[in-house]
C-alpha positions in Angstrom: -0.1 0.0 0.1 1.3 3.3 -1.0 2.1 6.1 1.3 -0.9 8.3 0.1 -3.3 5.3 0.6 -2.1 4.8 4.1 -2.2 8.4 4.9 -6.1 8.2 3.9 -6.6 5.8 6.6 -6.0 8.7 9.2 -9.1 10.5 8.1 -11.5 8.1 9.3 -9.2 7.5 12.4 -9.5 11.1 13.6 -13.2 11.2 12.5 -14.1 8.5 15.0 -11.8 10.3 17.8 -13.8 13.4 17.1 -17.1 11.5 17.3 -16.3 10.0 20.4 -14.8 13.0 22.3 -18.2 13.3 23.9 -19.1 10.2 25.9 -22.5 9.7 24.3 -23.1 6.1 26.1 -22.5 7.7 29.4 -25.1 10.6 29.3 -27.5 10.3 32.3 -25.1 8.0 34.2 -24.3 9.0 37.7 -21.7 6.1 38.4 -18.5 7.2 39.9 -15.4 5.3 40.0 -12.7 6.2 42.5 -14.5 9.3 43.5 -14.8 10.6 39.8 -17.7 10.6 37.5 -17.3 7.7 34.9 -17.4 10.4 32.1 -14.1 12.0 33.5 -12.7 8.4 33.2 -13.9 8.3 29.5 -12.0 11.6 28.8 -8.9 10.3 30.7 -8.8 7.4 28.5 -9.8 9.1 25.1 -7.2 11.8 25.7 -4.5 9.0 26.2 -5.8 7.1 23.1 -5.6 10.5 21.0 -1.9 11.0 22.5 -1.1 7.5 21.2 -2.6 7.7 17.9 -1.3 11.4 17.0 2.0 10.3 17.9 1.9 7.3 15.3 0.5 10.1 13.0 3.1 12.4 13.4 5.9 9.6 13.4 4.5 7.9 10.1 5.5 11.2 8.3 1.7 11.8 7.3 1.6 15.1 9.1 4.8 16.2 7.1 3.1 15.1 3.7 -0.1 16.5 4.7 1.4 19.9 5.2 3.4 19.9 2.0 6.5 19.6 3.6 9.4 17.1 3.1 10.5 14.6 5.5 13.8 15.1 7.1 15.4 12.1 5.2 14.0 13.4 1.9 15.2 17.2 2.6 18.7 15.9 3.5 18.9 13.7 0.4 17.8 16.5 -1.9 20.1 19.3 -0.5 23.5 17.6 -1.0 25.0 19.5 1.8 24.1 17.1 4.5 21.7 19.5 6.3 18.2 18.9 6.8 16.4 21.8 5.4 12.9 23.4 5.8 10.3 21.8 3.6 9.8 25.0 1.6 13.8 25.3 0.8 14.9 24.3 -2.9 
């Protein structure tokens, strides 16, 4: 699978993260665990999941490609002087 197709996997991934940012299944539930409402635990878990997925997104290089920037390895290879350049430099 090419990079562009792999990058497209991130669109539904982030759509699901946005959709479940609000704890829809927990509306109207007054349950508490360890002194905190369950919806707080939902957000703690959700933010942890967002952190892991966004870290993978950035490390995969999809962020750089999506912003129209070259990755550091491509920038270094293209410059010829061994310096990693900004993505907008020739």
